[in-house]
Phi, psi and omega in degrees: 000135176268183185293323179295316179293323178293322177299316179296321179296315180296325176296318177297316179296322180298331177287339180264328189227114180297335180296318177291322179301319178290327182294326183256014182288318181275148186299310185291316180293324179295317179297320180293319180295316179298317180296317179298313181294319181297320178294320182289326185255024183301327183264005181259123178285143177292320177216145175218084184301330182298334183238014176060044178249134175219120185296329178294325177293324177296321177293316178302320181298325178297321183276346173283138183267098180258132176060034179077012178286114183243023183296332180294341177287333187259341179208153177275166181296144180239162176305327181297329178291321177292318178299319180295320179295318179292324179297320178295318179296316182295319178298318180295322178295313183291332176291332179273343187280134173242123183303122175289158180293119180295152177279343180293152178294127179300336178288338175269085189301317183297313181294321180298309180293325179298321180291320178297315181295320179297320178297316180293320179296321180297319179290317181295333179271356180080009181283323182235147177287156178294145175271113184256147178285127181273144176288150181295333183261015184286337180259163177289147178294159177300150183303321181293327178290317179299319179294319180295319179295319179295324183279317188246349181081008181213143176282353182277128179300150182303320181294326177289324178297320179294320180293330181273349185307317180299338183265356182296326181299331179295332179288330183279346184301310179299325179294319179297320180294324179292328180274006184057038176270160178301137181272111183295338182256009180278168180282332181103171181282134180283125175234122182294150178291146177299150182299327183296332181282344181274350183274000000 
């Protein structure tokens, strides 16, 4: 945040908290307060629509009494409170972010790492939304697969089902063993030969 953005933020805080309004009422004290806040919040973006961040909303959240938190009654918001709110947002963003595959040649280690770092910095600064890994089932199935499931109840083509049929019994083996059923693929119970056959 620059000084102009910090001035707008302090004006917003002043509408919520008379203590801040009195703090920035005089010219010299107001300039000093703006400079102090701007230096402290230099790395905090005022707004980051890509990641749904608004510094004014973070300030509003401080003054809202959640879970019996009444700290706003005893002290006004400080830059550290805004920094803490942005740190929580940034941590949540980075936890969701999955590094996209860089376009740089992997053999060019410097360029490859530079691209990865630039991507992470953009997300951490709120400039770019996190790149999230999509689930394989997040999209609708292809029309031919949907038609096959509707017709046969399975996405596996009929010719593939016929080819797999000899191996289906292997799938039932663990279930049979759990039910203490005879194992069709087992060796069987060992029974020694009668003594008479050995003579």
